[in-house]
N, C-alpha and C positions, 0 to 999 in steps of 0.2 A: 504493501499499499504506499510506504513513503517512496518506494522508486516510482511508483506511478506518479504521485505529487510532484516530484521533481520535474516533471515534463512542463512545458508553456505549450499553452492550447491558442492557435490563431483565429478559430472560427467559433462563433458563438454555438452553443449546442454539442461541439465536438466532444468535449470532455464527459458530458452527459452521456452521451451514446457510448462512450468507450466505458464509463463506469458499469452500464447495464450489459455491456458484451463481456467485459473481461471479469466483472466480479459477480455479476447476475444480481445485482441489487439495484433498488430505485436510489436515485441521488440522495435524497433525504435519509434513508438508512446507511449509506455510504459515508456521508459527512457525519452521521452520529457516532459510526465506527471510527471515523478518523478522529475525531474530537476525543473520544476515549484513548484512543492511541498516543494522541500527542501530549496526554497528561502523565503518561507512563515514564517512569525512569529510565527503563532500559530502551526506549525508543529515544530518549534525549541523549544517552550514552553512545547509540549506535550511530544517529545522525544529528549533532547539535545544531549544526546552522540550520538545516532544514525544518527541525523541530521547532527552534526558536522563531524562525521566520512564518511558520504556521501560527504559532503561538500569538504572535503580534499581529498578523492579519485577522485571526479570531477575535482578538480583543479589541481592534478598531472597528471590525464589523457590530460587535457587540455594543460597543459605546455609540455607535452611530443611530444603530437602533432604539437604543434607550433614549436617547435626547429626542429622535425624532416622535417616539410615544409621548415624552414629556413635553412637546412644543418648543425645543429648544432647537438652534441650528449651531452644528459644529464647524 
């Protein structure tokens, strides 16, 4: 899963299609599993730069969603 996340996607929907094909998961199920994975210490030890980048992306999306719900603009 971490190897998959290392890739860059040029076209909208390409990553979601690949998730369905390679993992046989819906995108929401995939992202739930990914979020659990990047919280694990062994993932951080195996791929520290990638895991830290994914954690930062998750934190920025969470902050953005929270501010939108509360009526703030970040």
